[in-house]
N, C-alpha and C positions, 0 to 999 in steps of 0.2 A: 231244363231249370235257369231259373235267375237268381241272383242276389243282388240285393239292393240296401244302401243304407240311408236313414232319411234323419233329418234334424228336424223336430216340432217346434223349436222354437221362435223360427218364422212363419207357422201356419198361419194360414187366413181363412177365415170361413165363407163357404160359397152358397148362393140362394140355389133354389129348384131342384134338392133333393124331396122326393115325394116320400111317406111313410106307408108299409101297409099296414094293415089292421093286425095287431099282435105283435108290432115291432115296435122299436124304441129309436131316437135319433143317436148316432154314435159319431158326434161330431158332423163328417162330411160324409158318414158311410150309413148303410141301413143296416142295423141290427137285425139279426134274426134270435128271438127268445129273448131273455132277459137276465143273462146272465152279467155280473158285476165287474167291470174289469178297471184294469191300471194303467196309465198310460206313462211312458217313459220319457226323457228330454230326448232322446235318440233311440233308433231301433235298425237293425238288420230284419229284412225280409227275406224268405225264399219264396219264389213265383213259379210252380209248376205249370207246363204248359198244358195238362188234362187231368179232367178229374180222376182218373184211373192212376195215374201215376201219385195225385195226392192222397188217395186210399193206400196205395202199396206203402207210402212213406209213412202212415199213421194218422191219417185224416180219420177222427171220431167224430166231429161237430160241424157243422156250418156255422158260422157265427156272425158275418157281415158281409152285405153286398156292395161293391163300389164300382160306378160307371163312372167311366170318364174317355177323354180324349186327347191327340197330342195337338190340339188347337193352340196357337198363342206359343208355338215353340220352333225350332231349325228341326227338329228331328221327328218328323210323321211317321216313322216304324211303330209295329206294334210294342217294341221296346221304349220308344220315345213317350209313347202312351202311358206305358206303365211308371216311368220315371216321373212324368207330372203329377201324378197320382198317388207316389210313394206314401205321402203323408196321409193319407187319407187311410192307406192300409194299416199305418200303424197305431192309429186311433180307438183300435178296441182292442190293445194289449196283446195281439196275437202275432206271431213271427213267420205264419206260414199263408199261403192264397195259391189258388189256381186260377186258370185264366178259363172262365165260362164260354165266353164267344170273343172274338176279336174280327175285325175286318177294315179294311183301306179302302176310302173313296180313291177313284180315278176320273179325273175332269180333262177332258181334250188329251186322253192319252199320258196327262204327268201324274204324279204320284199326288194324293191329296191326304186329306186327314185320316188319321187311323182313330177308331173307336175302340175301346174295352169292355168288358164285365168281368170283374175279378170276384172271386168267392174266398174270403177268409174261412180259416177254420182254424180249429184245435188239434 
């Protein structure tokens, strides 16, 4: 389990997110369903390593999906990728997420960029 703090005052929107049918945009994330949300100026997010951990800790409904990477940062770990996208995690007004998938590229024996898929939930 990870805990992260985000400041949404400096959030910048990025292009490229695709919407699934029946979903709506939640700033940089992809929202599942149509629940109304409230975004606070800063938030703390708890990220669980597995869906099972999320269920044990009270997950009742998946809200948003966030895809991201550690590109354009010095920390190319999975945690670095999560930190790069903590603002996206806060956009739908929920405080919990789990890691759906994560992997790190390796190029010529050197650690490369990490990629993550996170699911936010209530």
